[in-house]
C-alpha positions, -999 to 999 in steps of 0.1 A, spaced: 473 479 -333 507 474 -350 540 477 -331 547 512 -345 514 525 -333 520 510 -298 554 527 -297 537 561 -306 513 557 -277 542 550 -253 559 581 -265 528 602 -261 523 591 -225 560 597 -217 561 631 -232 530 641 -212 546 630 -180 576 653 -184 552 682 -178 551 672 -142 589 675 -137 599 708 -122 633 726 -123 655 722 -93 641 688 -82 655 653 -78 634 626 -94 633 589 -98 634 574 -133 620 539 -139 630 512 -163 615 498 -195 604 506 -230 581 535 -221 606 551 -198 631 552 -227 609 578 -244 606 597 -211 644 599 -209 646 613 -244 619 639 -237 636 649 -204 670 652 -220 656 674 -247 640 698 -222 672 700 -202 692 707 -234 668 734 -244 668 751 -210 631 745 -205 641 725 -174 671 733 -152 689 716 -123 670 683 -125 689 653 -111 678 617 -115 680 586 -94 679 557 -120 662 524 -109 684 502 -130 718 499 -146 701 502 -180 685 535 -171 717 548 -156 736 540 -188 709 557 -209 710 588 -186 748 590 -191 744 588 -229 717 615 -229 735 638 -205 709 635 -177 726 643 -143 724 614 -118 727 608 -82 720 578 -59 692 571 -34 718 572 -6 728 607 -16 692 618 -22 669 599 0 639 622 -6 626 626 -41 600 650 -55 587 625 -80 592 592 -97 579 584 -132 579 547 -143 560 523 -166 538 493 -156 530 459 -170 494 462 -156 473 490 -143 444 478 -123 416 492 -102 426 521 -78 459 523 -98 473 491 -83 500 478 -105 521 449 -116 556 459 -125 588 441 -131 590 425 -165 621 447 -170 636 431 -139 641 462 -118 611 461 -95 631 459 -63 650 491 -69 618 507 -84 599 500 -53 627 515 -31 628 546 -53 590 550 -53 589 546 -15 613 576 -13 592 598 -35 564 623 -27 546 614 -59 545 585 -83 533 588 -118 528 557 -140 530 560 -178 517 534 -202 497 527 -233 461 518 -226 465 481 -234 480 478 -198 447 486 -182 431 456 -166 401 449 -144 419 423 -123 457 422 -117 474 391 -131 451 386 -161 476 401 -186 510 398 -171 527 373 -148 537 385 -113 575 387 -110 589 376 -77 626 382 -68 642 354 -48 675 346 -33 693 321 -56 701 298 -27 673 273 -24 651 290 -49 634 257 -60 619 254 -25 595 282 -34 579 263 -63 554 244 -42 546 275 -22 538 295 -53 516 267 -66 497 267 -33 490 303 -39 474 295 -72 503 304 -95 522 286 -122 558 296 -115 585 298 -141 621 308 -135 630 337 -158 659 329 -181 682 348 -205 683 341 -242 711 316 -236 690 296 -211 709 307 -180 689 320 -150 682 358 -153 700 377 -126 687 410 -114 709 441 -107 707 430 -71 721 396 -78 688 376 -74 667 353 -95 632 362 -108 603 338 -108 574 348 -130 542 336 -115 512 334 -138 477 332 -122 453 316 -147 423 335 -133 441 366 -122 449 376 -86 417 375 -65 431 394 -35 464 413 -43 469 425 -7 465 391 8 490 377 -18 515 405 -11 514 397 27 520 360 20 549 367 -2 565 392 22 563 367 50 582 340 31 620 337 39 641 339 7 616 361 -12 632 395 -16 604 414 -33 574 411 -56 560 432 -84 528 442 -67 527 480 -64 496 485 -43 484 519 -32 516 536 -44 507 554 -77 491 588 -75 485 593 -112 484 572 -144 490 587 -178 476 563 -204 477 568 -241 452 553 -265 438 557 -300 415 585 -287 443 604 -270 461 607 -237 441 605 -205 451 609 -169 437 589 -140 441 596 -103 437 573 -74 
């Protein structure tokens, strides 16, 4: 499928997800290319009056700036610690709606916002569906810059090929939280995502990882045959 067709699928999934947004609620808005279509659709419904009194908690500076441009009201997680819904994209959608997220670099804030939400809806084109996590996308791991190289051997022992994420200029990519991101590719995929998540969480200096396990309630996936919805 060409790039234009893939973008049309992202738009279709995003527009379907707006149907789950209710007036008078505070929602979390994710980050990434599919979410950009969500922001456009949400802004259009607010402008038309189809939705009223919706306030958003953005998960990244990029999404916050897009909300300002589109006129979507914002608040912070500190001001609104209980959210009705979060809608976000994913880099992989695996069995039981387990996810890999984070190629947009915002997965730490995304996980915090999802954790504060009653429901979490994932939107994507159907190319993101996988039978085993880690077969299509690397797993992003956010690390403290101090001593980040000490994690390299640890990641390799877990079966990964780790690569520090860099900007176009070659400098280390720095997240909104001020951390580095190491993209860990697993040549055969991730055999046991929950065991891996526990190992990463126990390692000092690792801030967060892109495994979103048991968090998504619904996935809206758009493909050539239309839009379908999966529940966990």
